C-alpha positions in Angstrom: 29.4 -55.1 4.5 30.8 -51.7 4.3 30.5 -48.0 4.3 31.9 -45.9 1.6 32.2 -42.4 0.4 31.7 -41.5 -3.1 33.1 -38.3 -4.2 30.5 -36.5 -6.3 31.1 -33.2 -7.8 27.9 -31.4 -8.4 28.9 -28.1 -9.9 27.2 -24.9 -9.0 26.4 -24.2 -12.6 24.1 -27.2 -12.7 21.6 -25.3 -10.6 21.7 -22.1 -12.5 21.5 -23.8 -15.8 18.6 -26.0 -15.0 16.6 -23.3 -13.4 17.3 -20.4 -15.8 17.6 -22.1 -19.2 16.0 -25.6 -18.7 19.3 -27.3 -19.5 21.7 -29.0 -17.1 25.4 -28.8 -16.7 27.3 -32.0 -16.0 27.4 -33.0 -12.4 30.5 -35.1 -11.8 29.9 -37.8 -9.4 27.3 -40.2 -8.2 27.3 -43.4 -6.4 25.9 -46.8 -7.2 25.3 -49.7 -4.9 27.7 -52.6 -4.6 25.9 -55.7 -5.8 26.4 -59.3 -4.8 24.8 -62.4 -6.1 21.6 -61.7 -4.2 21.6 -58.0 -5.0 22.3 -57.4 -1.3 24.8 -54.8 -1.9 28.5 -55.2 -1.3 31.1 -54.2 1.1 31.1 -50.5 1.0 29.0 -47.5 1.8 30.1 -44.7 -0.3 29.8 -41.0 -0.4 30.0 -38.2 -2.9 31.7 -35.0 -3.2 29.9 -32.1 -4.7 31.8 -28.9 -5.5 28.6 -26.9 -4.8 27.4 -28.9 -1.9 28.1 -29.6 1.8 30.3 -26.8 2.9 28.1 -24.0 4.3 28.3 -23.8 8.1 28.3 -21.0 10.7 31.8 -19.6 11.5 31.4 -20.4 15.2 33.0 -23.1 17.2 32.4 -26.6 16.0 34.9 -28.5 18.1 32.8 -29.9 21.0 33.2 -29.2 24.7 33.9 -33.0 25.1 37.3 -32.5 23.4 40.3 -32.0 25.6 42.4 -28.8 25.2 45.8 -29.6 23.6 48.8 -28.4 25.7 51.1 -25.9 24.1 53.8 -28.5 23.4 51.2 -31.0 22.2 52.4 -33.6 24.7 50.5 -36.8 24.9 47.6 -36.9 27.5 47.8 -39.2 30.5 44.8 -41.2 29.3 46.2 -41.7 25.8 43.7 -42.7 23.2 40.9 -42.5 25.7 41.2 -38.7 25.5 38.8 -37.3 23.0 40.7 -35.2 20.5 44.0 -37.0 20.7 44.8 -40.2 18.8 48.0 -42.2 18.2 50.3 -39.4 19.0 48.5 -36.4 17.5 46.1 -33.7 18.8 43.2 -32.5 16.6 44.9 -29.1 16.1 48.5 -30.2 15.9 50.6 -29.0 13.0 52.3 -31.7 10.9 55.4 -31.7 8.9 53.8 -33.0 5.8 54.3 -31.9 2.1 51.3 -33.1 0.1 52.1 -31.2 -3.1 53.6 -34.3 -4.7 51.5 -36.9 -2.9 52.0 -38.4 0.5 54.4 -41.0 1.7 53.0 -43.9 3.7 54.5 -42.3 6.9 52.9 -39.0 6.0 49.5 -40.7 5.3 49.6 -42.3 8.7 50.3 -39.0 10.4 47.4 -37.3 8.6 45.1 -40.2 9.3 45.8 -40.1 13.0 45.3 -36.3 13.2 42.1 -36.5 11.1 40.8 -39.2 13.5 41.6 -36.9 16.5 39.6 -34.1 14.7 36.7 -36.3 14.1 36.7 -37.3 17.8 36.6 -33.6 18.7 33.6 -33.0 16.4 31.6 -36.2 17.3 32.4 -36.8 21.0 33.3 -40.4 20.5 36.8 -42.0 20.7 38.4 -44.4 18.3 39.6 -47.8 19.5 41.9 -48.4 16.4 42.4 -46.9 13.0 41.7 -49.0 9.9 44.5 -49.0 7.2 44.1 -46.3 4.6 45.0 -46.7 1.0 45.0 -44.2 -1.9 44.4 -45.5 -5.4 43.7 -43.8 -8.7 40.3 -44.0 -10.4 41.4 -46.5 -13.1 42.7 -48.9 -10.5 39.5 -48.5 -8.4 37.3 -49.2 -11.4 39.2 -52.3 -12.2 39.1 -53.6 -8.7 35.4 -52.8 -8.2 34.3 -54.4 -11.4 34.5 -57.9 -9.9 31.9 -57.0 -7.3 29.3 -57.0 -10.2 30.5 -59.9 -12.2 28.9 -62.6 -10.1 25.4 -61.1 -9.9 23.1 -64.0 -10.8 20.6 -63.9 -13.7 17.4 -63.7 -11.6 18.8 -60.7 -9.7 19.7 -59.0 -13.0 16.2 -59.7 -14.3 14.6 -58.2 -11.3 16.8 -55.1 -11.4 16.2 -54.6 -15.1 12.5 -55.0 -14.7 12.1 -52.6 -11.8 14.1 -49.9 -13.5 12.0 -50.3 -16.7 8.9 -49.8 -14.6 10.5 -46.7 -13.1 11.3 -45.6 -16.6 14.9 -44.9 -15.7 16.9 -47.5 -17.5 16.0 -48.7 -21.0 15.0 -52.2 -22.0 18.3 -52.9 -23.9 20.5 -51.7 -21.0 21.6 -53.9 -18.1 20.8 -52.1 -14.8 23.7 -53.8 -13.0 26.1 -52.6 -15.6 24.7 -49.1 -15.2 25.3 -49.4 -11.5 28.9 -50.5 -12.0 29.6 -47.6 -14.4 28.0 -45.2 -11.9 30.2 -46.4 -9.1 33.4 -46.6 -11.1 32.9 -43.0 -12.3 31.9 -41.3 -9.1 33.1 -43.0 -5.9 35.6 -40.8 -4.1 36.4 -43.3 -1.3 34.8 -45.9 0.9 35.1 -47.7 4.2 34.8 -51.5 4.0 33.3 -52.5 7.3 33.8 -56.2 6.6 37.5 -56.0 6.1 37.9 -52.8 8.2 39.8 -50.7 5.7 39.5 -47.4 3.9 40.2 -46.6 0.3 40.5 -43.0 -1.0 40.4 -42.4 -4.7 42.7 -39.9 -6.4 41.6 -38.2 -9.6 45.3 -37.6 -10.4 46.9 -40.8 -11.6 50.4 -39.3 -11.8 50.4 -38.1 -8.2 48.1 -39.9 -5.8 46.4 -37.0 -4.0 44.6 -37.2 -0.7 41.4 -35.3 0.0 41.2 -34.9 3.7 37.5 -34.4 3.6 36.9 -37.8 2.1 39.3 -39.3 4.6 37.4 -37.6 7.4 34.1 -39.0 6.1 35.4 -42.5 5.8 37.0 -42.4 9.2 33.7 -41.1 10.5 32.2 -44.4 9.3 34.9 -46.4 11.0 34.2 -44.5 14.2 30.5 -45.3 13.8 31.2 -49.0 13.2 33.3 -49.2 16.4 30.4 -47.9 18.5 27.3 -49.0 16.5 28.2 -52.1 14.4 27.0 -51.2 10.9 26.9 -54.8 9.7 23.9 -55.6 11.8 21.4 -53.3 10.0 19.1 -54.9 7.4 18.7 -52.6 4.4 16.8 -54.9 2.1 14.6 -52.5 0.1 15.3 -49.1 -1.4 13.1 -47.3 1.1 14.5 -49.1 4.1 18.0 -48.5 2.8 17.5 -44.8 2.4 16.0 -44.6 5.9 18.9 -46.3 7.7 21.5 -44.4 5.6 19.7 -41.2 6.5 21.1 -41.8 10.0 24.5 -43.4 9.0 25.3 -41.0 6.2 23.4 -38.1 7.8 25.5 -38.3 10.9 28.8 -38.7 9.1 28.1 -36.1 6.4 27.0 -33.6 8.9 30.3 -34.1 10.7 32.1 -33.7 7.3 30.3 -30.5 6.6 31.6 -29.1 9.9 35.1 -30.4 9.2 35.2 -28.7 5.9 33.8 -25.5 7.4 36.9 -25.4 9.7 39.1 -26.1 6.7 37.6 -23.3 4.6 37.6 -20.8 7.4 41.2 -21.6 8.4 40.1 -22.6 11.9 42.5 -25.5 12.2 46.1 -24.7 13.0 47.2 -25.3 9.4 45.5 -25.6 6.0 43.7 -28.9 5.2 44.8 -31.2 2.5 42.1 -31.0 -0.1 42.1 -32.4 -3.6 41.9 -29.5 -6.1 40.3 -31.6 -8.7 43.2 -31.3 -11.1 42.6 -34.8 -12.3 39.5 -33.6 -14.3 37.8 -30.3 -15.0 34.9 -29.2 -12.9 31.7 -29.7 -14.8 33.2 -32.2 -17.3 30.3 -34.0 -18.8 32.2 -37.2 -18.9 32.1 -37.3 -15.1 28.3 -36.9 -14.9 26.5 -40.0 -13.5 25.5 -42.5 -16.1 21.9 -42.3 -14.9 20.5 -39.3 -13.0 17.5 -41.1 -11.6 19.7 -43.8 -10.1 21.9 -41.1 -8.7 19.1 -39.2 -7.1 17.6 -42.3 -5.6 20.9 -42.8 -3.8 21.6 -39.2 -3.0 18.6 -38.7 -0.6 20.3 -39.7 2.6 23.1 -37.3 1.9 20.8 -34.4 1.2 18.2 -35.0 3.9 20.2 -37.0 6.4 22.3 -34.2 7.9 19.2 -32.1 8.6 17.4 -35.1 10.1 20.4 -35.8 12.4 20.6 -32.1 13.2 16.9 -32.0 14.2 17.5 -35.0 16.6 20.7 -33.3 18.0 18.8 -30.1 18.6 16.2 -32.0 20.7 18.6 -34.1 22.8 22.3 -33.6 21.9 24.7 -36.5 21.3 22.7 -38.9 23.5 19.7 -38.5 21.2 21.8 -39.0 18.1 23.5 -42.1 19.5 20.1 -43.5 20.4 19.1 -43.4 16.8 21.3 -46.4 16.1 19.1 -48.4 18.4 15.9 -47.1 16.9 16.5 -46.5 13.2 13.7 -44.9 11.0 11.8 -47.5 9.1 11.1 -45.4 6.0 12.8 -42.6 4.2 9.6 -40.6 4.8 10.9 -40.1 8.4 14.2 -38.6 7.1 12.4 -36.4 4.5 10.1 -35.1 7.3 12.0 -35.2 10.6 8.9 -34.5 12.7 7.4 -37.8 11.4 10.3 -39.9 12.9 8.8 -42.5 15.1 5.3 -41.5 14.0 5.1 -42.7 10.4 4.2 -46.3 9.6 4.1 -47.3 6.0 1.4 -49.7 5.0 2.5 -53.3 4.2 0.9 -54.0 0.9 0.1 -57.6 0.0 -0.2 -58.6 -3.7 -1.1 -62.2 -4.5 0.6 -63.9 -7.4 -2.1 -63.9 -10.1 0.1 -64.7 -13.0 -0.7 -67.3 -15.7 1.2 -70.5 -16.2 3.4 -68.7 -18.7 4.7 -66.3 -16.1 6.6 -66.9 -12.8 7.2 -64.4 -10.0 10.9 -64.0 -9.3 11.6 -65.2 -5.8 14.9 -65.6 -3.9 16.2 -67.8 -1.2 17.5 -64.9 0.8 15.9 -61.6 1.1 12.5 -60.3 -0.1 10.9 -61.1 -3.4 9.9 -57.5 -3.9 11.3 -54.0 -3.6 9.8 -51.0 -1.8 10.7 -47.9 -3.8 9.5 -45.3 -1.3 8.9 -41.6 -1.6 12.5 -40.8 -2.1 12.8 -43.2 -5.0 9.5 -42.0 -6.6 10.8 -38.4 -6.4 14.1 -39.3 -8.0 12.1 -41.0 -10.8 10.3 -37.7 -11.5 13.5 -35.6 -11.2 15.4 -37.5 -13.8 13.9 -36.2 -17.1 14.9 -32.6 -16.2 18.4 -33.6 -17.2 17.2 -34.6 -20.6 15.6 -31.2 -21.1 12.1 -32.6 -20.7 11.1 -32.1 -17.1 7.9 -33.7 -15.7 8.2 -31.7 -12.5 9.7 -28.2 -12.5 13.4 -28.1 -11.4 12.6 -25.4 -8.9 10.4 -27.9 -7.1 13.2 -30.3 -6.2 16.3 -28.0 -6.2 16.4 -26.4 -2.7 17.2 -22.9 -3.7 18.3 -20.0 -1.5 16.9 -16.5 -1.9 20.0 -15.8 -4.0 19.0 -18.4 -6.5 21.9 -20.7 -5.5 21.4 -24.2 -4.3 21.4 -24.8 -0.5 24.8 -26.3 0.1 23.8 -28.6 3.0 20.4 -29.8 1.8 20.4 -29.4 -2.0 17.5 -31.5 -3.1 13.8 -31.6 -2.0 12.2 -35.1 -2.1 8.8 -33.9 -0.8 7.4 -33.4 -4.3 3.7 -32.8 -4.8 3.2 -36.0 -6.9 4.9 -38.1 -4.2 3.5 -36.6 -1.1 1.1 -38.8 0.7 2.9 -42.0 -0.1 1.8 -44.7 2.3 3.5 -47.8 0.9 4.4 -49.7 -2.3 5.7 -53.1 -3.4 7.2 -54.0 -6.8 7.3 -57.6 -7.9 9.0 -58.9 -11.0 8.1 -61.9 -13.3 9.8 -63.8 -16.1 8.4 -66.1 -18.8 11.3 -68.4 -19.5 12.0 -66.7 -22.8 14.1 -63.9 -21.4 11.2 -61.5 -21.1 10.2 -59.8 -17.8 7.2 -58.1 -16.4 6.2 -56.3 -13.1 3.3 -55.7 -10.8 3.7 -52.6 -8.7 1.2 -51.8 -5.9 1.1 -48.3 -4.4 -1.0 -46.7 -1.8 -1.6 -43.0 -0.9 -3.2 -41.1 1.9 -6.2 -40.2 -0.2 -7.5 -40.5 -3.8 -6.5 -36.9 -4.7 -2.8 -37.7 -4.0 -3.0 -41.0 -5.9 -4.5 -39.1 -8.9 -1.7 -36.5 -8.8 0.9 -39.3 -8.9 -0.9 -40.9 -11.9 -1.0 -37.6 -13.7 2.7 -37.1 -13.3 3.6 -40.7 -14.0 1.7 -40.5 -17.3 3.6 -37.4 -18.3 6.8 -39.4 -17.6 5.4 -42.2 -19.8 4.9 -39.8 -22.6 8.3 -38.3 -22.2 9.8 -41.8 -22.5 7.9 -42.5 -25.7 4.8 -44.3 -24.5 1.6 -43.8 -26.4 -1.9 -44.4 -25.1 -3.4 -47.5 -26.6 -6.5 -46.6 -28.7 -9.7 -47.2 -26.8 -8.1 -47.6 -23.4 -7.6 -45.5 -20.3 -4.1 -45.5 -18.6 -2.7 -48.2 -20.9 0.4 -47.5 -23.0 2.7 -49.1 -25.5 6.1 -47.8 -26.3 7.0 -47.0 -29.9 10.1 -48.0 -31.8 11.8 -44.7 -31.1 11.7 -45.3 -27.3 14.4 -46.8 -25.1 11.7 -49.0 -23.7 10.1 -52.1 -25.2 7.0 -52.9 -23.2 3.3 -52.2 -22.5 2.0 -50.7 -19.3 -1.3 -50.2 -17.6 -2.4 -48.3 -14.5 -5.4 -49.5 -12.5 -6.5 -46.9 -10.0 -9.1 -47.2 -7.3 -9.5 -44.6 -4.6 -6.1 -44.3 -2.8 -4.6 -47.5 -4.3 -2.9 -48.1 -7.6 -1.7 -51.1 -9.5 0.8 -50.6 -12.3 1.5 -53.7 -14.4 4.1 -53.9 -17.2 4.5 -56.7 -19.7 6.1 -57.2 -23.2 2.7 -56.6 -24.9 -0.7 -55.3 -24.1 -2.1 -58.8 -24.4 0.4 -60.0 -21.8 -0.7 -57.6 -19.1 -3.6 -59.6 -17.8 -1.5 -62.8 -18.1 1.0 -61.3 -15.7 -1.7 -60.3 -13.2 -5.1 -61.8 -13.9 -7.0 -59.6 -11.6 -6.0 -56.3 -13.3 -8.3 -54.7 -15.8 -7.3 -52.8 -18.9 -9.7 -50.0 -18.5 -11.6 -48.8 -21.6 -11.6 -45.1 -22.5 -14.0 -43.3 -20.3 -13.9 -45.9 -17.5 -11.1 -44.2 -15.5 -12.2 -43.2 -12.0 -9.7 -40.3 -12.1 -10.8 -36.8 -13.1 -8.6 -35.9 -16.1 -7.2 -32.4 -16.2 -9.1 -31.1 -13.2 -6.6 -29.4 -11.0 -9.2 -29.0 -8.2 -9.2 -32.8 -7.9 -5.7 -33.8 -8.8 -3.6 -30.8 -7.9 -1.4 -29.0 -10.3 1.9 -30.9 -10.3 3.5 -28.0 -12.1 3.4 -26.1 -8.7 6.4 -26.5 -6.4 6.1 -28.8 -3.5 2.7 -27.6 -2.2 3.5 -29.3 1.0 4.4 -26.7 3.6 2.8 -28.6 6.4 4.5 -31.9 5.3 7.9 -30.2 5.2 7.4 -29.3 8.9 6.7 -32.9 9.6 3.0 -32.5 10.2 1.0 -35.5 9.1 -2.6 -34.4 8.6 -3.9 -37.9 7.7 -5.2 -40.5 10.1 -2.7 -42.9 8.6 -5.3 -45.6 8.7 -5.1 -48.8 6.8 -7.9 -50.9 5.4 -8.4 -54.6 5.2 -10.5 -54.3 2.1 -9.3 -55.9 -1.1 -10.8 -53.0 -3.1 -8.4 -53.6 -5.9 -8.6 -57.1 -7.3 -5.8 -59.2 -5.9 -4.4 -56.2 -3.9 -5.1 -56.1 -0.2 -3.4 -54.6 2.8 -2.6 -57.3 5.3 0.3 -59.2 6.8 3.8 -58.7 5.3 5.0 -61.0 2.6 7.5 -63.0 4.6 10.3 -63.4 2.1 12.1 -60.2 0.8 14.3 -59.7 -2.1 17.3 -57.6 -1.3 17.1 -55.3 -4.3 20.2 -53.7 -5.8 19.0 -50.3 -4.5 21.7 -49.4 -2.3 24.6 -50.3 -0.2 27.2 -48.2 -1.8 26.0 -44.7 -1.0 26.7 -41.2 -1.9 28.7 -38.5 -0.2 29.3 -34.9 -1.2 32.3 -32.8 -0.6 32.9 -29.3 -1.8 
């Protein structure tokens, strides 16, 4: 499996436009996961570059005290590659005789790669054993080569992926979610490190002259350095929430280093200018480079937004030893990355949902991996962010854009995932079903810290349903059908009780109870939720409303219950087999 860097360009104008006028400029770049036959992801972790993101740092020294001081003549050190800050003939601050204006020769690329590795050592206080080979390809070539990674995804995995994104109201019923992932990755990946084959690919936007972006190379070499010290192939990232948690460390560590690397570049603190792609292959803000699906993009972007701050918080507590120790004790949930003070303290509840489907429906199961996905708080927040880019926000953009006092987006942590309607998340599991006729359905169980937070989520989710074309079925509460003008072709019901929720989707309203026999389609007036009472549900039009949460304070007792208070929905032992959902091996990285 691998680690990659996707170059995502999120233009600064996107922030101003969404906040000031309610519209959104194109944000070039997003990263989609690599899928294999089990939906387990592929061989790369990828990053993104964002023109407005990831470059703000203090002007002080970033090169660490662990790095050796280069001699004036840049002679090789006695300890060779064991010396931090020197690798394969080059010191981290050594000028090179390289002309990158018309692309790099292979010999020049090898020089730049060795010096970049030395710079990374000086920033990260770890030494390389070897360097993986580095290749530069144009985007068209990359798209052609990566397409095969999606061709062999089996039908059951596609069914699951389509069903889950329908339930999240992010990808329409007539679209294939795996194809959307492929389009996303082909459009936005800026480079990747393949940790199975130990190689790096950097993608050039200019097909006439293959241009290197040193920041992308630095990020990918950072992954190679991680892999040599903390084997990345060993981590199990088999749900969206678990994936975002682990990538919060892997990408947070590497992206933090990249931010520092770029700060040196932009402040002319290296001995000569860095080689940075000027983006001449496409105009900044070009709508054609926007991700095919914003919600998918935001689900995958969270480790890049919150990860560097999470790693920084650990570094502040215990330096590099503490950061290195993270690789032996990874966070279990993205909640711990969103709220760094909850690291090691938060335990998501493991929700058990029995299969209550009729003989006409079969729960999708898989020989390898889980038969469900855990979306997690980051995924739920991304679901609610998405409609803002259609001009129909269900949460105000200023609640998820991390804005400075100047009104500009924070360049190192651009997005807030601690939204009011997702705060208090304690666990979820989403299962998919099929009926042998090509139709799918889902059962999604969620739990919150208290009933008020559950009600706030329902209120916002129902706004999302309405934005997507869902209409309340006459005589019912929390039950919807989607009209002919919608991208979605299904029925949906929400069954709330206290701090727990069941969301069931099916082709028709009549199918809902066939998919999950214990769910009730509530009649109008039977809802236990208080409609429209902000004192009960909170006003989700406010911004986060979670100051204490943002500080990592968890005011709840985080207790679980053994009651099956929702029919067929109890909290107990984990379901043993897990489906590896398609939610994320190829990951996002941001550059300038």
